[in-house]
C-alpha positions as a LaTeX table, in Angstrom:
\begin{tabular}{lrrr}
\hline
Residue & $x$ (\AA) & $y$ (\AA) & $z$ (\AA) \\
\hline
Met1 & $-51.71$ & 82.24 & 66.12 \\
Lys2 & $-52.62$ & 78.55 & 66.04 \\
Asn3 & $-56.20$ & 79.19 & 67.13 \\
Lys4 & $-56.78$ & 81.58 & 64.24 \\
Val5 & $-55.44$ & 79.03 & 61.75 \\
Ala6 & $-57.63$ & 76.33 & 63.27 \\
Arg7 & $-60.74$ & 78.51 & 63.16 \\
Ser8 & $-60.11$ & 79.42 & 59.54 \\
Leu9 & $-59.71$ & 75.76 & 58.66 \\
Leu10 & $-62.90$ & 74.83 & 60.47 \\
Ser11 & $-64.85$ & 77.57 & 58.74 \\
Val12 & $-63.82$ & 76.18 & 55.36 \\
Phe13 & $-64.85$ & 72.64 & 56.29 \\
Leu14 & $-68.01$ & 73.43 & 58.22 \\
Val15 & $-70.30$ & 72.57 & 55.34 \\
Leu16 & $-68.29$ & 69.45 & 54.51 \\
Gly17 & $-68.50$ & 68.32 & 58.12 \\
Ile18 & $-72.25$ & 68.74 & 58.30 \\
Leu19 & $-72.63$ & 66.45 & 55.30 \\
Phe20 & $-71.53$ & 63.59 & 57.49 \\
Thr21 & $-74.32$ & 64.04 & 60.04 \\
Thr22 & $-77.39$ & 61.83 & 60.22 \\
Thr23 & $-80.77$ & 62.02 & 61.86 \\
Ser24 & $-79.97$ & 59.82 & 64.87 \\
Arg25 & $-77.11$ & 59.48 & 67.31 \\
Ile26 & $-76.57$ & 55.79 & 66.68 \\
Lys27 & $-75.84$ & 55.11 & 63.06 \\
Ala28 & $-77.18$ & 52.09 & 61.20 \\
Gln29 & $-74.32$ & 49.74 & 62.08 \\
Asp30 & $-73.47$ & 46.81 & 64.31 \\
Lys31 & $-71.05$ & 48.68 & 66.59 \\
Leu32 & $-70.77$ & 52.15 & 67.97 \\
Glu33 & $-68.13$ & 54.32 & 66.33 \\
Val34 & $-66.10$ & 56.05 & 69.03 \\
Lys35 & $-63.46$ & 58.66 & 68.34 \\
Thr36 & $-61.10$ & 59.71 & 71.13 \\
Thr37 & $-58.36$ & 62.30 & 71.17 \\
Phe38 & $-55.33$ & 60.53 & 72.65 \\
Tyr39 & $-54.28$ & 57.44 & 74.59 \\
Pro40 & $-55.60$ & 57.97 & 78.16 \\
Val41 & $-59.18$ & 58.52 & 76.98 \\
Tyr42 & $-58.80$ & 55.91 & 74.24 \\
Phe43 & $-57.86$ & 53.30 & 76.85 \\
Leu44 & $-60.87$ & 54.04 & 79.03 \\
Ala45 & $-63.25$ & 53.81 & 76.07 \\
Gln46 & $-61.65$ & 50.65 & 74.71 \\
Gln47 & $-61.74$ & 48.88 & 78.09 \\
Ile48 & $-65.36$ & 49.76 & 78.85 \\
Ala49 & $-66.72$ & 49.19 & 75.34 \\
Gly50 & $-64.92$ & 45.94 & 74.71 \\
Asp51 & $-66.22$ & 44.36 & 71.51 \\
Leu52 & $-69.28$ & 46.60 & 71.36 \\
Ala53 & $-67.54$ & 49.57 & 69.74 \\
Asn54 & $-64.87$ & 50.53 & 67.25 \\
Val55 & $-62.62$ & 52.86 & 69.25 \\
Ser56 & $-59.89$ & 54.94 & 67.62 \\
Met57 & $-57.70$ & 57.98 & 68.30 \\
Leu58 & $-57.31$ & 61.25 & 66.45 \\
Leu59 & $-53.66$ & 61.65 & 67.40 \\
Asp60 & $-50.87$ & 59.38 & 66.29 \\
Ala61 & $-48.33$ & 58.14 & 68.81 \\
Asn62 & $-45.76$ & 60.83 & 67.99 \\
Gln63 & $-48.17$ & 63.77 & 68.22 \\
Asp64 & $-48.40$ & 66.10 & 71.23 \\
Pro65 & $-51.96$ & 66.77 & 72.44 \\
His66 & $-50.84$ & 70.05 & 74.02 \\
Asn67 & $-50.04$ & 71.57 & 70.64 \\
Tyr68 & $-51.99$ & 69.51 & 68.13 \\
Glu69 & $-53.69$ & 71.29 & 65.24 \\
Ile70 & $-56.85$ & 69.79 & 63.78 \\
Ser71 & $-57.19$ & 68.82 & 60.13 \\
Ala72 & $-60.07$ & 68.46 & 57.70 \\
Ser73 & $-59.99$ & 64.69 & 58.16 \\
Asp74 & $-60.36$ & 65.16 & 61.93 \\
Val75 & $-63.56$ & 67.13 & 61.35 \\
Ala76 & $-64.92$ & 64.37 & 59.13 \\
Asp77 & $-63.93$ & 61.60 & 61.54 \\
Val78 & $-65.59$ & 63.22 & 64.53 \\
Gln79 & $-68.73$ & 64.04 & 62.56 \\
Lys80 & $-69.07$ & 60.36 & 61.65 \\
Ala81 & $-68.64$ & 59.16 & 65.25 \\
Asp82 & $-71.47$ & 58.20 & 67.58 \\
Leu83 & $-69.35$ & 59.25 & 70.53 \\
Phe84 & $-66.43$ & 61.67 & 70.77 \\
Ile85 & $-64.38$ & 61.64 & 73.98 \\
Tyr86 & $-61.67$ & 64.09 & 74.97 \\
Gln87 & $-59.80$ & 64.64 & 78.22 \\
Asp88 & $-60.60$ & 68.28 & 79.02 \\
Asp89 & $-60.20$ & 71.85 & 77.86 \\
Glu90 & $-56.88$ & 72.12 & 79.70 \\
Met91 & $-55.30$ & 69.32 & 77.69 \\
Glu92 & $-56.63$ & 69.45 & 74.15 \\
Phe93 & $-56.92$ & 73.16 & 73.39 \\
Phe94 & $-57.87$ & 72.32 & 69.80 \\
Val95 & $-61.12$ & 70.65 & 70.84 \\
Gln96 & $-63.05$ & 73.87 & 71.41 \\
Asp97 & $-62.61$ & 74.80 & 67.77 \\
Leu98 & $-63.48$ & 71.27 & 66.68 \\
Leu99 & $-66.70$ & 71.27 & 68.70 \\
Gly100 & $-67.86$ & 74.28 & 66.72 \\
Val101 & $-68.70$ & 71.96 & 63.83 \\
Val102 & $-69.87$ & 68.87 & 65.72 \\
Asn103 & $-73.60$ & 68.30 & 65.68 \\
Pro104 & $-74.60$ & 67.21 & 69.22 \\
Glu105 & $-77.75$ & 65.63 & 67.81 \\
Thr106 & $-75.68$ & 63.03 & 65.98 \\
Thr107 & $-72.42$ & 62.87 & 67.92 \\
Tyr108 & $-72.42$ & 62.53 & 71.71 \\
Val109 & $-69.54$ & 64.62 & 73.07 \\
Leu110 & $-67.96$ & 63.70 & 76.41 \\
Glu111 & $-65.36$ & 65.62 & 78.36 \\
Ala112 & $-63.88$ & 62.78 & 80.41 \\
Thr113 & $-63.13$ & 64.96 & 83.44 \\
Ala114 & $-66.54$ & 66.65 & 83.50 \\
Asp115 & $-67.71$ & 67.53 & 87.04 \\
Leu116 & $-64.40$ & 66.40 & 88.58 \\
Ser117 & $-62.06$ & 68.62 & 90.60 \\
Leu118 & $-58.70$ & 69.07 & 88.93 \\
Leu119 & $-55.49$ & 70.19 & 90.61 \\
Ala120 & $-54.48$ & 73.78 & 90.03 \\
Gly121 & $-51.98$ & 74.37 & 87.26 \\
Ala122 & $-48.53$ & 75.72 & 87.98 \\
Ala123 & $-48.29$ & 79.51 & 87.91 \\
Glu124 & $-46.39$ & 80.72 & 84.89 \\
Asp125 & $-44.24$ & 83.83 & 85.12 \\
Glu126 & $-44.18$ & 85.44 & 81.72 \\
Asp127 & $-40.79$ & 87.02 & 82.50 \\
Asp128 & $-39.15$ & 83.74 & 83.47 \\
His129 & $-40.31$ & 81.38 & 80.73 \\
Asp130 & $-39.69$ & 81.16 & 77.02 \\
His131 & $-43.02$ & 80.48 & 75.29 \\
Asp132 & $-43.46$ & 79.31 & 71.73 \\
His133 & $-47.20$ & 78.78 & 72.18 \\
Asp134 & $-50.15$ & 80.86 & 73.29 \\
His135 & $-51.66$ & 78.51 & 75.89 \\
Ser136 & $-51.41$ & 78.32 & 79.67 \\
His137 & $-52.86$ & 75.78 & 82.08 \\
Ala138 & $-55.18$ & 76.98 & 84.83 \\
Tyr139 & $-55.51$ & 73.32 & 85.90 \\
Asp140 & $-53.27$ & 70.30 & 85.63 \\
Pro141 & $-54.84$ & 67.97 & 83.03 \\
His142 & $-52.68$ & 64.85 & 83.66 \\
Thr143 & $-55.32$ & 63.17 & 85.85 \\
Trp144 & $-54.87$ & 59.63 & 84.50 \\
Leu145 & $-51.54$ & 59.27 & 86.35 \\
Asp146 & $-53.52$ & 58.86 & 89.58 \\
Pro147 & $-55.36$ & 55.51 & 89.29 \\
Ser148 & $-58.06$ & 56.64 & 91.73 \\
Phe149 & $-58.80$ & 59.79 & 89.78 \\
Tyr150 & $-58.71$ & 57.84 & 86.53 \\
Ala151 & $-61.40$ & 55.57 & 87.99 \\
Gln152 & $-63.66$ & 58.59 & 88.39 \\
Gln153 & $-63.18$ & 59.41 & 84.72 \\
Ala154 & $-64.06$ & 55.83 & 83.88 \\
Glu155 & $-67.49$ & 56.33 & 85.44 \\
Asn156 & $-68.12$ & 59.28 & 83.12 \\
Val157 & $-67.20$ & 57.12 & 80.14 \\
Leu158 & $-69.44$ & 54.30 & 81.37 \\
Asn159 & $-72.40$ & 56.66 & 81.65 \\
Ala160 & $-71.87$ & 57.89 & 78.10 \\
Phe161 & $-71.92$ & 54.37 & 76.68 \\
Val162 & $-75.02$ & 53.42 & 78.65 \\
Ser163 & $-76.77$ & 56.57 & 77.51 \\
Leu164 & $-76.09$ & 55.71 & 73.89 \\
Asp165 & $-76.65$ & 51.97 & 74.07 \\
Glu166 & $-78.91$ & 51.00 & 76.97 \\
Ala167 & $-79.49$ & 47.54 & 75.53 \\
Asn168 & $-75.89$ & 46.62 & 76.36 \\
Ala169 & $-75.72$ & 48.43 & 79.71 \\
Glu170 & $-74.97$ & 45.25 & 81.63 \\
Val171 & $-71.93$ & 44.46 & 79.48 \\
Tyr172 & $-70.58$ & 48.00 & 79.83 \\
Gln173 & $-71.09$ & 47.79 & 83.59 \\
Gln174 & $-69.21$ & 44.50 & 83.80 \\
Asn175 & $-66.30$ & 45.84 & 81.75 \\
Tyr176 & $-66.25$ & 48.99 & 83.85 \\
Gln177 & $-66.15$ & 47.02 & 87.10 \\
Ala178 & $-63.26$ & 44.88 & 85.84 \\
Leu179 & $-61.36$ & 48.06 & 85.00 \\
Ile180 & $-62.11$ & 49.61 & 88.39 \\
Asp181 & $-60.86$ & 46.48 & 90.15 \\
Glu182 & $-57.57$ & 46.72 & 88.27 \\
Leu183 & $-57.23$ & 50.43 & 88.98 \\
Asn184 & $-57.87$ & 49.84 & 92.67 \\
Ala185 & $-55.21$ & 47.13 & 92.72 \\
Leu186 & $-52.75$ & 49.44 & 90.97 \\
Asn187 & $-53.47$ & 52.17 & 93.49 \\
Glu188 & $-52.68$ & 49.79 & 96.35 \\
Glu189 & $-49.41$ & 48.82 & 94.66 \\
Tyr190 & $-48.42$ & 52.49 & 94.44 \\
Lys191 & $-49.34$ & 53.09 & 98.08 \\
Ala192 & $-47.32$ & 50.11 & 99.29 \\
Ala193 & $-44.26$ & 50.90 & 97.18 \\
Leu194 & $-44.12$ & 54.64 & 97.86 \\
Glu195 & $-45.25$ & 55.00 & 101.47 \\
Asn196 & $-41.73$ & 54.43 & 102.82 \\
Arg197 & $-39.84$ & 56.31 & 100.12 \\
Ser198 & $-37.17$ & 58.17 & 102.09 \\
Asp199 & $-36.93$ & 61.20 & 99.82 \\
Arg200 & $-40.45$ & 62.45 & 99.18 \\
Arg201 & $-39.24$ & 64.67 & 96.35 \\
Phe202 & $-38.61$ & 63.62 & 92.78 \\
Val203 & $-37.22$ & 65.77 & 89.97 \\
Val204 & $-38.79$ & 65.73 & 86.50 \\
Gln205 & $-38.27$ & 67.64 & 83.29 \\
His206 & $-41.98$ & 68.04 & 82.50 \\
Ala207 & $-44.41$ & 68.88 & 85.34 \\
Ala208 & $-46.86$ & 66.16 & 84.37 \\
Phe209 & $-46.74$ & 64.11 & 87.56 \\
Gly210 & $-48.59$ & 66.31 & 90.02 \\
Tyr211 & $-51.40$ & 63.79 & 90.46 \\
Ile212 & $-48.93$ & 61.08 & 91.47 \\
Ala213 & $-47.34$ & 63.47 & 93.94 \\
His214 & $-50.74$ & 64.50 & 95.34 \\
Ala215 & $-52.07$ & 60.95 & 95.65 \\
Tyr216 & $-49.02$ & 59.47 & 97.37 \\
Asp217 & $-47.74$ & 62.37 & 99.48 \\
Leu218 & $-44.74$ & 63.15 & 97.27 \\
Glu219 & $-43.35$ & 66.43 & 95.99 \\
Gln220 & $-42.76$ & 66.94 & 92.28 \\
Val221 & $-39.88$ & 69.30 & 91.48 \\
Ser222 & $-40.01$ & 70.24 & 87.81 \\
Ile223 & $-37.52$ & 71.89 & 85.48 \\
Ala224 & $-40.18$ & 72.99 & 82.99 \\
Gly225 & $-43.94$ & 73.53 & 83.19 \\
Leu226 & $-47.11$ & 71.61 & 82.40 \\
Ser227 & $-46.84$ & 72.09 & 78.65 \\
Thr228 & $-44.20$ & 70.11 & 76.77 \\
Ser229 & $-43.45$ & 73.19 & 74.67 \\
Gln230 & $-42.72$ & 75.43 & 77.65 \\
Glu231 & $-39.00$ & 75.97 & 78.11 \\
Pro232 & $-37.41$ & 77.32 & 81.28 \\
Ser233 & $-35.32$ & 80.46 & 81.18 \\
Ala234 & $-31.57$ & 80.49 & 81.78 \\
Lys235 & $-32.30$ & 81.78 & 85.29 \\
Glu236 & $-34.61$ & 78.84 & 86.06 \\
Ile237 & $-32.09$ & 76.33 & 84.71 \\
Ala238 & $-29.40$ & 77.82 & 86.95 \\
Thr239 & $-31.78$ & 77.60 & 89.92 \\
Met240 & $-32.46$ & 73.94 & 89.21 \\
Gln241 & $-28.75$ & 73.24 & 88.86 \\
Asp242 & $-28.23$ & 74.73 & 92.32 \\
Phe243 & $-31.10$ & 72.60 & 93.62 \\
Val244 & $-29.69$ & 69.30 & 92.34 \\
Ile245 & $-26.27$ & 70.14 & 93.79 \\
Lys246 & $-27.55$ & 71.20 & 97.22 \\
Asn247 & $-29.91$ & 68.23 & 97.47 \\
Asn248 & $-27.55$ & 65.72 & 95.89 \\
Val249 & $-30.17$ & 64.74 & 93.30 \\
Glu250 & $-29.07$ & 61.51 & 91.65 \\
Ile251 & $-32.00$ & 60.95 & 89.28 \\
Ile252 & $-33.93$ & 63.26 & 86.96 \\
Tyr253 & $-36.96$ & 61.76 & 85.25 \\
Val254 & $-37.71$ & 62.40 & 81.59 \\
Asp255 & $-40.42$ & 61.03 & 79.33 \\
Pro256 & $-38.56$ & 59.06 & 76.62 \\
Ser257 & $-40.72$ & 60.67 & 73.93 \\
Ser258 & $-39.52$ & 64.15 & 74.92 \\
Asn259 & $-36.37$ & 66.04 & 74.01 \\
Ser260 & $-34.16$ & 65.57 & 77.07 \\
Ala261 & $-31.69$ & 68.39 & 76.33 \\
Ile262 & $-32.90$ & 70.61 & 79.19 \\
Ala263 & $-32.77$ & 67.77 & 81.70 \\
Glu264 & $-29.29$ & 66.83 & 80.49 \\
Thr265 & $-28.10$ & 70.39 & 81.11 \\
Val266 & $-29.44$ & 70.35 & 84.66 \\
Ala267 & $-28.20$ & 66.82 & 85.35 \\
Gln268 & $-24.61$ & 67.74 & 84.47 \\
Ala269 & $-24.43$ & 69.94 & 87.57 \\
Asn270 & $-24.42$ & 66.86 & 89.82 \\
Asn271 & $-23.79$ & 64.02 & 87.37 \\
Ala272 & $-27.39$ & 62.93 & 87.88 \\
Glu273 & $-28.75$ & 60.01 & 85.90 \\
Leu274 & $-31.64$ & 60.50 & 83.49 \\
Arg275 & $-34.32$ & 57.85 & 83.99 \\
Pro276 & $-37.58$ & 57.26 & 82.09 \\
Leu277 & $-40.92$ & 58.31 & 83.60 \\
Arg278 & $-43.71$ & 58.27 & 81.09 \\
Thr279 & $-46.61$ & 60.68 & 80.96 \\
Leu280 & $-48.68$ & 58.12 & 79.02 \\
Glu281 & $-49.82$ & 60.85 & 76.66 \\
Ser282 & $-48.94$ & 58.38 & 73.93 \\
Val283 & $-48.31$ & 54.68 & 73.50 \\
Ser284 & $-46.58$ & 53.70 & 70.27 \\
Ser285 & $-48.26$ & 51.62 & 67.60 \\
Asp286 & $-45.61$ & 48.92 & 68.15 \\
Glu287 & $-46.43$ & 48.82 & 71.86 \\
Leu288 & $-50.15$ & 48.59 & 71.15 \\
Ala289 & $-49.50$ & 45.71 & 68.75 \\
Gln290 & $-47.50$ & 43.95 & 71.48 \\
Gly291 & $-50.34$ & 44.38 & 73.97 \\
Val292 & $-48.63$ & 47.02 & 76.11 \\
Asp293 & $-51.24$ & 49.10 & 77.91 \\
Tyr294 & $-51.85$ & 51.67 & 80.63 \\
Phe295 & $-51.19$ & 49.22 & 83.46 \\
Asp296 & $-47.86$ & 48.07 & 82.01 \\
Val297 & $-46.57$ & 51.62 & 81.67 \\
Met298 & $-47.86$ & 52.66 & 85.09 \\
Arg299 & $-46.09$ & 49.71 & 86.71 \\
Asp300 & $-42.88$ & 50.60 & 84.85 \\
Asn301 & $-43.27$ & 54.13 & 86.25 \\
Leu302 & $-43.69$ & 52.70 & 89.74 \\
Ile303 & $-40.45$ & 50.73 & 89.41 \\
Glu304 & $-38.67$ & 53.95 & 88.48 \\
Leu305 & $-40.20$ & 55.97 & 91.32 \\
Ser306 & $-39.25$ & 53.23 & 93.77 \\
Arg307 & $-35.54$ & 53.60 & 93.06 \\
\hline
\end{tabular}
């Protein structure tokens, strides 16, 4: 079991992790050190902090937050941070084990979706799915795909920065407001582009787009579940093949970073085209170097959904 391995690892490095703690939350340095788990929370922190913090991610671009296993270096990195931000317990299952060795007196821990109402997760029938993991989602964690919901998370991040660094509260507030203005504009773009979409349904391989469907009155039809490692049974694949034939589905959306084999199998039933729709769980290092960000990918997604 992955959790048992993680707990054993953390037990070994507990003492090592504590060595990195200090007697105050803000270390003796010019900038706050902020550690985030993966891209959606990284982007919020980076946008709101601006030049006032060094913001980094635990996960590399090719790593899946659903199934990530923490390492000794992760423990050390988080212990050295002034602020640690993660999405929520439904996304990064590994965080609960990691928090067992984080000293809250020296590292401020923020769950970005704290006190927000998440959509219910898809029910999982143990008889109809093939599972190679031991996690299930009671709630859908992919909140950042709804710009309006993402804006609510941004307020949580803002409050964390202000709590740690009140002297720069005005700068954080200005950066936050600029981000909110952009998110509001993006939301209006989605509304305008999708309000007259003739077919309110869209078919995806990975059920990560429930917040888009909820926000813009669409219906997500998924081949697999919320977790990228969840594979549908032969019965479910056959059911989806019948669906695409009966509804003349011409497009099936797949995140380019995912294995598209299952979607390809379903698409063959009606010669449907596979098109990219990104979950934004990762942005490659090359993209980051080129300045590609959340807004670029979300607008690319909108172009695809507008087809």
